[in-house]
Residue, then its C-alpha position, 0 to 999 in steps of 0.5 A: m499500499s506505501e508503494l502507492r500512495p507516491i502514484l496516487w499523490s502524482l496523480i492527484s497532483a495531475i488531477i488538480t494541475i490539469g483542473i487548474s491549467g485549464y481554469i487559466f486557459t479559459w481564463l485566459l481565452r474569454k479575457s482575451v478574445g472580449w479584449y480583442l473584440r473591445w479593441k478592435t470596434a472601438p472606432r466604430r463605436s465612437t464613429i457611431l455615437a458621433k454620427v448618432k448624436l449629429e443625426e440625433a441634432q439635425f432631427q431636433l432642429s428640423e423639429s423646431k422648425s416643424p413640431r409635429l404632436d408626439d404620440g401620448s398614448w406611450e406616456k404610461v411607458e415611463k409610470h411602468a420602468v419598475g427597475s431602480a437604481p441600487n439606492g432606491k431610485e428611479a432607473d436613469d431616465e438619461w442612460e445612454g449607452v447601447i442596447g443590442f438587439l440580435h435580429p437576422f431576420c429584422n425585415a421578415g415582416g412577421g410577428g418577431e419582427r413587431v416585438l422587436w419593433a415594439a420594444i425599440k419604440a418602448t425603449q425609445k420612450r423609456w430612454p431617449k438617450a440610449i442607442c438600440v442597434v440591430y443586428t441584422g442579416d437582410h443586405d438588400t434594404d438600407k436603414y430609411q427602407m427598413l423603418e419606412r417598411v415597419q411604419n407600413r407593414f407595423n404601424i409603428d413609428l420610429h425615431a430614426p436617429t437613435i437606430v442603428f442597424l449593422w450588417l451581419s455576413t454570416r446569417y447564412y450558418v443560421l439558417s436550416s438549409t445550412w444544416p439538412h442533419f443535425t439542424l438544431l445543433g448546427q444552427s445553435l453553433g452557427s448562432l456562436v458565429l453570428a454573435y462571434d460576427a455580431f460583436s466583431l462590428m461593435v460590442p454593445d452595453l446590454f445585450i438581448d437576444t430576439m430571436g431565439y439564439a440562446f447559444a448566441l447569449a451564453f457566448s456573450k456572458f462567456v467573452f464579456p462576463t459584466i455584459p447583461t443579457g436578456a432574452y426574448v423567447h418566442y418558441p423554446t428551441i427544443s421542448t418537452d412536448m417536442l420530444g414526446s411527439l416522437d413516440t406514436s403512443s403519445t397524444l403529443g404526436k401532431g407535429l412535424n415529427a410526430g411518429t419519427g421515434r420508431g426503430l434505431r433511427g428514431f432511438l438515435k434521434k431521441r438521444y439526439w434530442h435529449v442531448f440537445a435539450n440538456l445543452y440548451s437548458r445550460v445555455g439559457g442558465s446564462v442568461d440574466i433576463v428572460m421573457c417569454n410570450s405566452s403562459w405555454t413558453a414560460s412552462h417549458i422554458r421554465s422546465l429547461w431553465d430554471p434548475v441551471r438559473t438557480r445553481r447560478r443563482k439568478p435573481h430575476p424569475v422568468s416573466v411573461v410579456f405577452p407580444p404588442c398587438a395593434v389591439d387600439q388599432i384594429i378596435n379604432a378603425i373597426p366597428l362591433d354592432s348590429e350594423s358592421e355585423a349586417t357587412r361581414e362576408p361568409t369568409v375564413l381569414c388567415i393571417a400567418q407567415f408561409r412557413s410550413e409549420k403554420n400548417h397551411n395545409l391543414l387549413l385548406r384541407s379543412f375548407a374544402r370539407f368544409l364546402q363539401s359539407h356546406s354545399q350537402s347542409q339542408q340548414q345552409q341551403q335554408q339560409q342561403q335563401q336568405q343570402d346572395p348566392t353570388n358570395p359564396p364562403k371565402l379563404i383568405l390567406i394573408g403572410s409575408v414571405r421572407d425568401a424564395a422558400d416561402a414563394t416556393r410554399v406558397y406555390e405549393l399551396r396554389l397547387l395543393a388548392h386547385e387539386l382540392h377545387l378550391t377555385p378563385n371564388h374560393i380561396h385568394f392569397i395576398t402576400d407582404a400586405a400593408f396594415p391598412t389593406i390588412l384592417t380592410h380584410l379583418a372588417t369584413a371576414s368573419i372567421g379567423a383561423n390558425c392551424m398551427w400546432n403548439e403556436h407559442f402565442g399567435i398574434g394574428v388570433v388577438e387580432y382577430q379578436a380584437a377585429g371582432l372575427i370568431p377564432v377557430v384555432n388549434d387546440s394547444g400552445g399559447p391561443k389555447m392558454d392565453i388567447v381563446v379562453a372563456w371570458e366575461g361569462g360565455e366563450t370567444g372562439f373555437h378550438a379544433s385541431t384535425e380537418e374534421e374539426f376546423a370544418r365542423q368549427f366553420a359551420v358552426v360560426m356560420r350558421m349561427a344565429g346573427g345575436d349570438r354571433l355578436a355576442m361572442r365578437q363582443r367578448a372576443r374582442a374585451r379579451a384582446k384588450a389584454f394584449g394591447e401595447e401598452e400593456f406591452a409597453g410596460r412590462w419590457v421596460g421593467e424587465v430591461g429596467k433591470l438589465v439597466e442597473m445591472c449594467g453599470c454603465 
């Protein structure tokens, strides 16, 4: 035994030495990379700060010559900034740091982009001297074209001088098409490249991800431990529902990967997803402030991230910040009374980006089935005697087209419509619609449809309710848990899962008595008021205020 002691002590010493050496190496690596990036981007930072100051001075000069009325509806934003400084005072309105927003697809025109722009507007109102830097890969446009599109698409007016766009060159690495195999891991590792690209352009004082790149936030915390990080999570990259959907015997098996857990290939996929879920938990545990867009998203993020966040003693819990919806604008633009009810057409409206997970295929098949039963229904034939026979039920699909893949998807949907014998009298596609066009259809349609399984929130569903449409949505996710719920003593819409259920619910709405239908529309509108832009702005600046406190700059 005595002969083994020197060997054991040598092994222990070697392990300790390796451990200390590894710690020192990691410390030196993060320090050197962080120092290099700050040194490299310091000249650009100085140039940007000077340019912002110049543009702000020019703006103030032009405003003094022709002043405009400010949007008074945002006055409550300042009052909701719950963050407070360590001395107990309210967080400084004069804070003039740089907030970096990682959103590589900021010109996509979807619900996630509405969150980004509304967040920036709320930030500008709360901290008017702060600079909002958006890291984007949309090279096909410039700053003012981008802001004009924001105004036209979302009716959000931003203060241009304090917004800066920095153009990423590595967005390719987060495209799903770049990683045909091991897509989740590939895109997540690609976001590390994206984060390095962003910090090579400029190092911010706060770093906020608004697209779901948790690995990028972990990279930020590794290289810049003192920079506070925030995440607005639209959808967990992986969830317990996704893991369960692989099992054919599970009731969760309704997503794109439903039933793919069979055999050796399925077993390996399960193991891969579980390993990835563990990695996702670790990187998510590094984020300082976590905001989720719905109760469904928050429950999954808490189950994945909270154990690590607790070990790392993160003081602020995961919060729910419902995304901003144009509730007030829609309510002011669209009347909801017996007279407007008479102008509603037998139209099913779907507002959603043309992405595969939105499940437009299910919607088209459900509508085709509804049309078939509609023509055969004795009750509907009796109803048609009181209606214009030249005004048949219609399906209108409105959504943005981000790239060639989305355009191809629209083409495939048109082919499917032809196969289902849906003529132009029955179906209409509208791409990249401006907000006034959307309002027009919201004012005249009767039903708002959403077929996506486990939709994280559903901004379009809230817009349906605000406009007085009766929503028929997938029986899952945010629309089920937060939006289409009982309100004021009655239902605000309907849930469905299958082609048959959607078709049946369409028919139920179309056959409802006018008074009952109007009452449901009014309850739906009342529910929608919980998701307005003011509510989002107040919660957003409250959470970001905590990051400002942490910043110390």
